Each structure stands twice: as C-alpha cells, then as structure tokens.
PASEBA-1860 file (N, C-alpha, C; in nm, 3 decimals):
! residues 71
1> METKLDKI> 3.518/-5.545/-2.628/3.381/-5.579/-2.570/3.382/-5.521/-2.447 ~ 3.232/-5.455/-2.446/3.194/-5.351/-2.330/3.157/-5.409/-2.217 ~ 3.215/-5.374/-2.087/3.192/-5.448/-1.989/3.044/-5.385/-1.928 ~ 3.002/-5.430/-1.826/2.897/-5.417/-1.712/2.918/-5.269/-1.683 ~ 3.024/-5.298/-1.603/3.072/-5.181/-1.563/3.071/-5.010/-1.630 ~ 3.126/-5.076/-1.784/3.112/-4.929/-1.892/2.982/-4.881/-1.939 ~ 2.891/-4.989/-1.923/2.737/-4.947/-1.921/2.683/-4.849/-1.781 ~ 2.732/-4.897/-1.689/2.655/-4.849/-1.558/2.720/-4.700/-1.581
9> NERLSSID> 2.837/-4.668/-1.594/2.934/-4.538/-1.623/2.829/-4.455/-1.700 ~ 2.819/-4.523/-1.847/2.755/-4.435/-1.922/2.582/-4.394/-1.875 ~ 2.570/-4.462/-1.845/2.414/-4.498/-1.763/2.425/-4.351/-1.652 ~ 2.555/-4.347/-1.576/2.534/-4.267/-1.487/2.572/-4.099/-1.514 ~ 2.663/-4.105/-1.646/2.724/-4.004/-1.720/2.545/-3.952/-1.766 ~ 2.479/-4.010/-1.844/2.379/-3.975/-1.885/2.290/-3.941/-1.785 ~ 2.281/-3.969/-1.654/2.185/-3.928/-1.571/2.225/-3.805/-1.510 ~ 2.365/-3.813/-1.481/2.448/-3.651/-1.444/2.409/-3.519/-1.541
17> GHLAVYNE> 2.412/-3.549/-1.681/2.344/-3.461/-1.797/2.207/-3.426/-1.773 ~ 2.134/-3.528/-1.723/1.968/-3.470/-1.708/1.974/-3.405/-1.597 ~ 2.036/-3.441/-1.480/2.035/-3.365/-1.359/2.083/-3.213/-1.365 ~ 2.168/-3.200/-1.446/2.195/-3.042/-1.472/2.109/-2.972/-1.521 ~ 2.065/-3.026/-1.619/1.955/-2.979/-1.646/1.869/-2.939/-1.592 ~ 1.777/-3.020/-1.530/1.679/-3.017/-1.401/1.707/-2.915/-1.281 ~ 1.861/-2.913/-1.247/1.932/-2.831/-1.180/1.867/-2.662/-1.232 ~ 1.891/-2.610/-1.353/1.906/-2.484/-1.412/1.734/-2.487/-1.419
25> QLKNHIRR> 1.658/-2.577/-1.467/1.516/-2.579/-1.480/1.457/-2.504/-1.346 ~ 1.503/-2.600/-1.230/1.446/-2.542/-1.100/1.489/-2.420/-1.050 ~ 1.640/-2.379/-1.133/1.671/-2.252/-1.041/1.590/-2.152/-1.098 ~ 1.582/-2.182/-1.253/1.473/-2.070/-1.334/1.286/-2.073/-1.274 ~ 1.284/-2.168/-1.218/1.141/-2.187/-1.176/1.107/-2.124/-1.012 ~ 1.228/-2.120/-0.922/1.255/-2.074/-0.810/1.234/-1.902/-0.857 ~ 1.306/-1.879/-0.943/1.343/-1.694/-0.988/1.226/-1.691/-1.015 ~ 1.124/-1.711/-1.071/0.975/-1.715/-1.126/0.914/-1.681/-1.033
33> TELLEQKM> 0.903/-1.785/-0.960/0.805/-1.808/-0.840/0.827/-1.670/-0.709 ~ 0.952/-1.660/-0.718/0.994/-1.544/-0.613/0.974/-1.435/-0.685 ~ 0.971/-1.394/-0.820/0.881/-1.248/-0.895/0.743/-1.267/-0.852 ~ 0.700/-1.381/-0.906/0.517/-1.399/-0.862/0.460/-1.372/-0.713 ~ 0.573/-1.425/-0.614/0.517/-1.359/-0.499/0.548/-1.273/-0.451 ~ 0.596/-1.195/-0.530/0.648/-1.039/-0.463/0.495/-0.968/-0.542 ~ 0.484/-0.970/-0.625/0.376/-0.913/-0.710/0.245/-0.945/-0.635 ~ 0.221/-1.050/-0.577/0.110/-1.109/-0.480/0.113/-1.015/-0.356
41> EHVDTHVK> 0.227/-1.000/-0.295/0.244/-0.878/-0.217/0.161/-0.809/-0.234 ~ 0.167/-0.708/-0.352/0.148/-0.593/-0.382/-0.043/-0.613/-0.412 ~ -0.102/-0.703/-0.456/-0.246/-0.753/-0.463/-0.255/-0.729/-0.320 ~ -0.197/-0.841/-0.204/-0.236/-0.877/-0.092/-0.269/-0.720/-0.072 ~ -0.173/-0.626/-0.011/-0.177/-0.448/0.016/-0.294/-0.434/-0.046 ~ -0.333/-0.432/-0.180/-0.440/-0.352/-0.248/-0.586/-0.425/-0.211 ~ -0.570/-0.531/-0.172/-0.714/-0.627/-0.134/-0.778/-0.546/-0.008 ~ -0.629/-0.568/0.124/-0.683/-0.507/0.227/-0.754/-0.395/0.247
49> MVNGIVKF> -0.664/-0.307/0.178/-0.722/-0.155/0.148/-0.867/-0.147/0.085 ~ -0.902/-0.190/0.022/-1.018/-0.196/-0.045/-1.121/-0.252/0.064 ~ -1.093/-0.362/0.106/-1.174/-0.396/0.237/-1.210/-0.319/0.294 ~ -1.067/-0.253/0.356/-1.095/-0.112/0.484/-1.253/-0.022/0.421 ~ -1.197/0.021/0.320/-1.288/0.091/0.259/-1.416/0.048/0.246 ~ -1.435/-0.063/0.220/-1.545/-0.107/0.195/-1.652/-0.154/0.330 ~ -1.561/-0.158/0.429/-1.593/-0.196/0.574/-1.687/-0.016/0.660 ~ -1.572/0.052/0.595/-1.588/0.195/0.644/-1.697/0.229/0.563
57> LMGAAGLT> -1.715/0.232/0.456/-1.839/0.256/0.388/-2.001/0.211/0.410 ~ -2.009/0.061/0.470/-2.070/-0.011/0.531/-2.111/0.086/0.625 ~ -1.990/0.094/0.734/-2.057/0.122/0.865/-2.115/0.270/0.880 ~ -2.084/0.381/0.770/-2.108/0.501/0.761/-2.275/0.488/0.708 ~ -2.289/0.413/0.601/-2.439/0.370/0.568/-2.501/0.315/0.654 ~ -2.481/0.213/0.769/-2.529/0.202/0.887/-2.574/0.288/0.931 ~ -2.485/0.365/1.008/-2.516/0.491/1.113/-2.604/0.557/1.004 ~ -2.589/0.603/0.898/-2.722/0.711/0.813/-2.850/0.642/0.808
65> ALFKYFR> -2.822/0.515/0.810/-2.950/0.458/0.841/-3.054/0.458/0.975 ~ -2.936/0.434/1.051/-2.982/0.450/1.226/-3.025/0.582/1.220 ~ -2.954/0.676/1.174/-3.000/0.846/1.199/-3.128/0.837/1.138 ~ -3.143/0.847/1.023/-3.239/0.854/0.939/-3.388/0.804/1.010 ~ -3.381/0.668/1.079/-3.490/0.600/1.113/-3.536/0.647/1.249 ~ -3.432/0.702/1.325/-3.511/0.746/1.473/-3.504/0.909/1.459 ~ -3.485/0.988/1.343/-3.544/1.109/1.312/-3.664/1.135/1.320
END
C-alpha cells in the first residue's frame, strides 16, 4: 500500500521534471531575446541616422526659404 510520503515523493519528482523542461525553455527564450536585442541596436542606429539626415535637410530647406524670401 502506498503511503502519503510515497505520493508526495512522486509528486515532487513530477514537479522536478516539469521544472527541468521550463528551465530549458527559459534558456532558449533568453537566447532569442538577446539576439533580437542585438538586431534592434542596428535598427536604432539606422533610425537615429535617418532622423539626423531629415533634420539637416529640413534646416537646409528652411535656410533656402529664408534666403529666397529676403532676396
């Protein structure tokens, strides 16, 4: 006859198995997240560069408009 202690041990073994699977899934998730963060760094750099170019062009257009207005 199975005692309460045996049932508890079986349940704990089952939980340990689930935790091992969850830990592997977490490691894989962390790895994928780090890869995506590295890719986003490149996107952020590109966005900053494009924003700088747009600001420069807007400034140049503004200066051109002022020169033509006072001419």
